[in-house]
N, C-alpha and C positions, 0 to 999 in steps of 0.2 A: 504494500500500500504506500509506504514512504517512497520507494523507488519510483512508482507510478507518478506520485505527486512531484518528485524532483524532475522527472522527464517532462511532465506538463509545464513545469516552471521553466525549463530550458527551452522548450518550444515557444512559450510565451515571450521569453526574453529575445529569442531569435526573431520572432515576428515583429516585435517592437523595434529591434535594430534594423531590420529590412525596411520597415515602414519609414523610419527616420532617414535612412540613406536615400530612399526614393523621394522623400520630401525635399531633401537637400539638392538632389539633382534637378528637380522641377524648379526649385527656387533659383538656382544658379542660371538656368536657361531664361527665366523671366526677368532676371536682373541684367541681361545683356544691354549694353549701351551702343546704339547704332550711330553711324556717321550719317550726316544729312543726305548723302547720295544713296543710302541704303533703304530709305523709307519712302512711302508713297506721298505723305504730306509731312512737311517739316514743322517743328514747334513754332508757335506764333504767340507773341505778346498780345493779350486781349486788346483789340482795337487796332492792331497792326503796328507798322514801323513808326507812323506819326505819333501814336499814343505812347509808344516806348520812348521816343525822343522827348516828348513832353514830360513824361514821368522823370526821366533822367535830369532834364533841365530844372524841373521844380524841386528836386531833392538834392541836387549837387550843391555843396557848400564850398565857398572860396575863403581863403585866409585873409586876403586884403586886395585892394585895387592894384598895388604895385607887385603883385605876384609875378615872378619872372619866368614861369614855365608856360609853354603851350605845346600841344601835341596830343597824341592818342595813347590811351591805356586800353589794352585788349584783355578782356576777361573770357576765360573758357569755363564752361560748366556743362551740366546736362539737365534737361527737363525730364523729370520722371513721369510715370503714367498718371500721376495725380496732378501734374502741372507745376510741381514745385521745382525750383532750381536747386541742384545738389552739386557738391564738389566744386565750389567756386574757387578758381585759381587764376593768377595773373599769368598771361603768356607774353605780354609786351608791357614793360615798365616805362615810366616817365620820370617820376621823382617819388620819394617816400610819401609825401602828402597825397599826391594824385593817386598813387597806387592804393593806399589805404582808403581813400575816399571812394574810389571806383568800386572796391570790394564792398564797402558799406552800402552804397546806393544799390548795387545789384542784389545784395542780401535783403534789401527792403522790398524788392519787386513782388507784386502779387503773383498768384498762380498764372501760368501760361496755358495755352491750348496745347496739349501734348501731340507729339508726332504719331502717325499711324502707319501701320504696315499690314497689308491684307485685311483691312477693316478693324484691326485691333490697336489699342493704344500701346505705344512702346517708349522706352527711354531713348533719348536722342541728344547728341552733343549740340551745343550752340557756342558761338563766339559773339561777344558783345563788345563792340568798340565804343569807348567813351572819349569824346573830344573835349579837351581842356583848352579853352581860348577865351580871353576877355574880349567882349565886343562893345 
């Protein structure tokens, strides 16, 4: 009787382990981050490019009028299936203030419309250029 109970316990543990491995495999496939050329529709800021630029201009802070830098900071991230920006990183730096400010502004962005592939929402990379120039 005890041997039978132990064998059932071993079978149960094996089933739990197999189920866990299967879940991990499925999870890793759904976490794939696609390049923009691999998807049917690319991620989009709600309202389009114009709304994205307006959001950036409205939220970007400047240290002073005599700030001596101008140029671009480029942020790389991915839009997940829920529309949230994840893994926000700098790919083109300008100066410490601009770099930090660009990351701050991008981190404030609301949810995006996620990319799709074959009718399903997927994670997809985006690059967001932010122009620093006093006008």
